[in-house]
N, C-alpha and C positions, 0 to 999 in steps of 0.2 A: 789812540786805541791799539797801537801796535803791541803793547805788552799783553793786552787782553787777547789779541790775535794769537800770540805765542801760547798763551795759556789754553786757548781753545784747541789749537792743534795738538798740544801735548795731552790734553784731556781725552782727545779722540783716539789716541794711540792705544793699541792693546797692551796689556801687561806683558812683561818680558817672558813669562812662563807660558803664554798662550801659544799653542801650536796652530799657526795660520793654515797649514795644510788641512787639519781637521776642521777648523772653523769655516773656511771657504767651501769645503766639500760637503758640509752638513747643512741640508736645506732648512731644518728647523732652527738651528743655532743662527744661521744667517738671517732668517726671517726675524728672529727676536732682536738681533743686533741692529738690523736696518730700521726696525720700528723705534728702537730706543734712540738711534742716531739721527733719524729723519729731521727733527727740529733744528739740527745744527748744520744742515746742508741746504743750499739753494735748490729750487725745483729744476733749474737748468744746469746743475752741477755736471762737470765733465772730468774725465780722467784721461791723462796722457801717459801712456806706457812706453818707455824706451828700454825696457828690461830685456826684451827679446830682439832679434835681428831687425824686425820691422817696427817702426814707430806707429802707434795707433792712438786715435782719439775716440773715446766712446762716451755716450751720455749716461747719466744717472748711476744709481747704486748698482743696478744690474750690470752696467758696463764695467764698473769698478770690479765687481766679482768676476766677470768674464776674463778681464785682463789678468787678475790674480790667479784664476784657475789655469790659464795658459802658462803663466810663469811657474806655478807649483806642480805642473804635470809630472816632472821627473823626481820630485821630492817626496820622500816618505814623511819627513817632519821638516818644519821650517818655523823659526822664531825670529823676532826682531826686537831690538832694544834701542830706543832713542838715546843718543848720547849728548846731543847738543841741538838747541833750537836758536836760530839766528834771525833776528828781526830785520826784515827787508822793507819795512813800510807796510804796503798792502799785501805782502807775501811773507811767508816764513820758510826758511831753509831748515830742513830737519835732517841732521846727520844721524846715522844709525849703525849698529852692528847687527848682522844677521848670522844665524847659526842653523844649518840644515844638514840633513842626512838624505842622500839620494837613495831611491829604491834599490834594494839589493845590496846596500853597503852598510857597514857598521861604523864607518869613519864620518865624523862631523866636519863639515866644511864651514869656514867663516868667511864673511864678506863685509864690505863697508859701503853699503848703498846710501843713497840720499833721496830726498823728495822735496819738492817745492809746493807749498800750499798757498793758494790765493784766497784771501778773505775779503768778502764784500758784505757790508751791512751786518757784520758780526756773524756771518755764516760762511761755510766753505763753498766757494764757487768753482774751484778747480784744484786737482791734485795731479802733480807730475812726478812720476817715479823713475829713478835712474839707478841702474845696477852699478854704474861707474860714477863714483863721487866726483871725479874731475869733470865729467859732463854736467853734473848738477851745478857745480861751482861756476862753470862757464855760462850756463843758462841763467844763473842768478847774477851774472855780471861781476863775479868775484875771482876771475881767472888770472888776474895779473895786476 
C-alpha cells in the first residue's frame, strides 16, 4: 500500500500557487477545505509542529490550523511546493520548497522544509512538520 500512501499524501498537498497565509487565515476557505479533506484523515489525527522554537502536538484539523497560523504569523504570503515524496513504509517523507514574503518586506524568502506523514488504514493519522530538512531526515531515520 505504500505507493497508494505516497499518492494520498501528494493529493492532499495544496497546489504550488496557493497562498497558505490566505488559506489558513480565511475561515470560509478553511471550512470548505476541511470538509473536503475530512474523509482522508483519521478522527484521531494529530499534527506535530517543530517549525517554531517549541515542539507542539495538537489534535485534529483545528490543531493543524492553529500550528500553521502560529507559523504564518510573520508572513504576508507563503507558498509550498512538494519536490519529492519518499516511501517509508507506513510513513511518507515529503520534501518541499517554500516561498514566502514577510510582512513589510518586498523580498521573497525561500526555504527547504520537510514533513513526515503517517498513514494508517489508507487515511492520514499524523503529520509532522519540520522547518529544517535535516531534522526531518533524522526523524525519518535517514540521517546517515
